[in-house]
C-alpha positions as a Markdown table, in Angstrom:
| # | Residue | x | y | z |
|---|---|---|---|---|
| 1 | Met | 70.2 | 105.8 | 105.6 |
| 2 | Glu | 72.8 | 106.7 | 107.9 |
| 3 | Asn | 72.9 | 105.9 | 111.9 |
| 4 | Ser | 72.9 | 108.9 | 114.6 |
| 5 | Ser | 74.9 | 106.6 | 117.3 |
| 6 | Asn | 78.9 | 107.4 | 117.2 |
| 7 | Val | 80.4 | 103.6 | 116.7 |
| 8 | Phe | 83.9 | 105.5 | 117.4 |
| 9 | Ala | 83.2 | 107.4 | 120.8 |
| 10 | Glu | 85.2 | 105.0 | 122.4 |
| 11 | Ala | 88.3 | 104.5 | 120.0 |
| 12 | Glu | 91.9 | 106.5 | 120.4 |
| 13 | Pro | 93.0 | 107.7 | 117.3 |
| 14 | Arg | 96.2 | 105.5 | 116.4 |
| 15 | Thr | 98.5 | 106.6 | 113.7 |
| 16 | Tyr | 101.4 | 104.4 | 113.7 |
| 17 | Trp | 100.0 | 101.7 | 111.2 |
| 18 | Pro | 98.6 | 103.3 | 107.7 |
| 19 | Met | 97.5 | 99.4 | 106.5 |
| 20 | Ala | 94.1 | 100.4 | 105.9 |
| 21 | Arg | 94.3 | 103.9 | 104.8 |
| 22 | Ala | 96.9 | 102.7 | 102.2 |
| 23 | Ala | 95.2 | 100.0 | 101.0 |
| 24 | Asn | 91.8 | 102.0 | 100.7 |
| 25 | Ala | 93.8 | 104.6 | 98.7 |
| 26 | Asp | 95.3 | 102.6 | 96.4 |
| 27 | Leu | 91.2 | 101.2 | 95.7 |
| 28 | Leu | 90.7 | 105.4 | 95.0 |
| 29 | Val | 93.9 | 104.9 | 92.8 |
| 30 | Glu | 92.9 | 102.3 | 91.1 |
| 31 | Ser | 89.5 | 103.5 | 90.1 |
| 32 | Met | 88.3 | 100.8 | 92.6 |
| 33 | Pro | 86.1 | 102.9 | 95.0 |
| 34 | Ser | 83.2 | 100.6 | 95.5 |
| 35 | Val | 85.3 | 97.0 | 96.1 |
| 36 | Asn | 84.5 | 95.7 | 99.5 |
| 37 | Leu | 86.8 | 95.8 | 102.2 |
| 38 | Leu | 87.0 | 93.5 | 105.3 |
| 39 | Leu | 89.1 | 95.0 | 108.0 |
| 40 | Thr | 89.8 | 91.9 | 110.6 |
| 41 | Gly | 91.9 | 91.9 | 113.9 |
| 42 | Ser | 91.3 | 93.7 | 117.5 |
| 43 | Asp | 88.3 | 95.7 | 118.0 |
| 44 | Asp | 90.8 | 98.6 | 118.8 |
| 45 | Leu | 92.5 | 98.2 | 116.0 |
| 46 | Ile | 88.9 | 97.9 | 113.2 |
| 47 | Arg | 88.4 | 101.5 | 115.3 |
| 48 | Ser | 90.8 | 103.0 | 114.6 |
| 49 | Ala | 91.0 | 102.1 | 111.2 |
| 50 | Leu | 87.7 | 103.2 | 110.8 |
| 51 | Met | 88.1 | 106.5 | 112.2 |
| 52 | Thr | 91.2 | 107.3 | 109.9 |
| 53 | Leu | 89.2 | 106.1 | 106.9 |
| 54 | Met | 86.3 | 108.0 | 107.5 |
| 55 | Pro | 87.3 | 111.4 | 105.8 |
| 56 | Ser | 87.5 | 109.5 | 102.0 |
| 57 | Leu | 84.8 | 107.6 | 102.5 |
| 58 | Arg | 82.1 | 107.9 | 100.0 |
| 59 | Gly | 78.8 | 109.3 | 101.9 |
| 60 | Pro | 75.9 | 109.1 | 102.6 |
| 61 | Ile | 77.6 | 106.2 | 105.8 |
| 62 | Ala | 75.4 | 103.7 | 107.1 |
| 63 | Phe | 76.3 | 101.4 | 109.8 |
| 64 | Trp | 74.7 | 98.3 | 111.5 |
| 65 | Thr | 75.8 | 96.7 | 114.0 |
| 66 | Ser | 74.4 | 93.4 | 116.0 |
| 67 | Pro | 71.6 | 93.0 | 117.0 |
| 68 | Asp | 70.3 | 96.1 | 115.2 |
| 69 | Pro | 68.3 | 95.7 | 111.8 |
| 70 | Leu | 70.3 | 95.6 | 108.6 |
| 71 | Pro | 70.1 | 98.8 | 106.8 |
| 72 | Leu | 70.1 | 98.0 | 102.9 |
| 73 | Pro | 70.0 | 101.1 | 100.7 |
| 74 | Ala | 68.7 | 101.2 | 97.6 |
| 75 | Pro | 70.9 | 99.3 | 94.7 |
| 76 | Met | 71.8 | 102.8 | 93.2 |
| 77 | Gln | 72.1 | 105.1 | 96.0 |
| 78 | Pro | 76.1 | 105.5 | 96.1 |
| 79 | Gly | 77.8 | 105.4 | 100.1 |
| 80 | Thr | 78.7 | 103.2 | 102.0 |
| 81 | Leu | 77.6 | 100.7 | 104.4 |
| 82 | Ile | 79.7 | 99.5 | 107.1 |
| 83 | Leu | 79.1 | 96.5 | 108.6 |
| 84 | Arg | 80.9 | 96.0 | 112.2 |
| 85 | Asp | 81.2 | 92.1 | 113.2 |
| 86 | Ile | 80.2 | 90.6 | 110.2 |
| 87 | Asp | 80.6 | 87.3 | 111.6 |
| 88 | Ala | 77.6 | 88.1 | 114.1 |
| 89 | Leu | 74.9 | 88.3 | 110.7 |
| 90 | Ser | 72.1 | 86.1 | 111.6 |
| 91 | Ala | 72.0 | 83.3 | 108.0 |
| 92 | Phe | 68.7 | 85.4 | 107.2 |
| 93 | Asp | 70.3 | 88.5 | 106.9 |
| 94 | Gln | 73.7 | 87.0 | 105.3 |
| 95 | Phe | 70.7 | 86.0 | 102.8 |
| 96 | Arg | 69.5 | 89.5 | 102.7 |
| 97 | Leu | 72.6 | 90.8 | 102.0 |
| 98 | Leu | 74.0 | 88.4 | 99.5 |
| 99 | Lys | 71.2 | 88.5 | 97.5 |
| 100 | Trp | 71.4 | 92.6 | 98.1 |
| 101 | Leu | 75.0 | 92.6 | 97.0 |
| 102 | Glu | 74.4 | 90.6 | 93.4 |
| 103 | Gln | 71.9 | 93.8 | 92.3 |
| 104 | Pro | 73.5 | 94.9 | 89.0 |
| 105 | Asn | 74.3 | 98.5 | 89.2 |
| 106 | Leu | 75.4 | 98.9 | 92.8 |
| 107 | Arg | 76.9 | 101.7 | 93.8 |
| 108 | Thr | 77.3 | 101.2 | 97.7 |
| 109 | Arg | 80.5 | 100.2 | 99.0 |
| 110 | Ile | 80.9 | 97.6 | 101.8 |
| 111 | Ile | 83.5 | 97.8 | 104.8 |
| 112 | Ser | 83.1 | 94.8 | 107.1 |
| 113 | Thr | 84.7 | 94.1 | 109.9 |
| 114 | Ala | 85.8 | 90.8 | 112.0 |
| 115 | Thr | 87.4 | 90.2 | 115.2 |
| 116 | Thr | 87.1 | 86.5 | 114.6 |
| 117 | Pro | 88.5 | 84.5 | 111.7 |
| 118 | Leu | 85.8 | 84.6 | 109.5 |
| 119 | Arg | 87.5 | 81.8 | 106.9 |
| 120 | Glu | 86.8 | 79.1 | 109.8 |
| 121 | Arg | 83.3 | 80.1 | 110.7 |
| 122 | Val | 82.6 | 79.7 | 106.5 |
| 123 | Glu | 84.6 | 76.0 | 106.7 |
| 124 | Ile | 82.2 | 74.8 | 109.8 |
| 125 | Gly | 78.9 | 76.4 | 107.7 |
| 126 | Met | 78.4 | 79.2 | 110.0 |
| 127 | Phe | 79.0 | 81.5 | 107.6 |
| 128 | Asp | 77.7 | 81.7 | 103.7 |
| 129 | Ala | 80.5 | 81.2 | 101.7 |
| 130 | Ala | 79.7 | 83.1 | 98.8 |
| 131 | Leu | 78.6 | 85.8 | 101.3 |
| 132 | Tyr | 82.5 | 85.5 | 102.5 |
| 133 | Phe | 83.5 | 85.7 | 99.1 |
| 134 | Arg | 82.2 | 88.7 | 98.1 |
| 135 | Leu | 82.8 | 90.9 | 101.4 |
| 136 | Asn | 86.4 | 89.8 | 101.1 |
| 137 | Val | 87.6 | 91.0 | 97.8 |
| 138 | Ala | 90.7 | 93.6 | 99.6 |
| 139 | Cys | 91.3 | 92.7 | 103.3 |
| 140 | Val | 93.0 | 94.3 | 106.0 |
| 141 | Asp | 94.5 | 92.2 | 108.6 |
| 142 | Leu | 94.9 | 94.6 | 111.2 |
| 143 | Thr | 96.6 | 92.0 | 113.9 |
| 144 | Glu | 98.7 | 93.8 | 116.2 |
């Protein structure tokens, strides 16, 4: 399930904002480590947020970036699936991901990112509304 490419290679560590780390810590304290998290903002800030979160994420960790095939782990497998630029997900993969998220006893946490406003894409029919609400359980806006 783990992808060998390093999606953080270009990112510079930033320590001046604690929002993503605080949101993740709050979910862990509330015993909600599998709550889906949506990170929005500039690509640089999203990369920094992911780097900050990496040590506290439950493994194995799988990554998806367009146009790669969407990896969907076995439902009972614990871990984290990071979906970069979720707005680039095809309609077919949106459907597949939504059906996968609806499985009982799902133990994989989704952290998705978007540099464009997903809500607007939902309103014009370019992104599935049900999937948007499943991925947007906890949202951190990293706008500079």
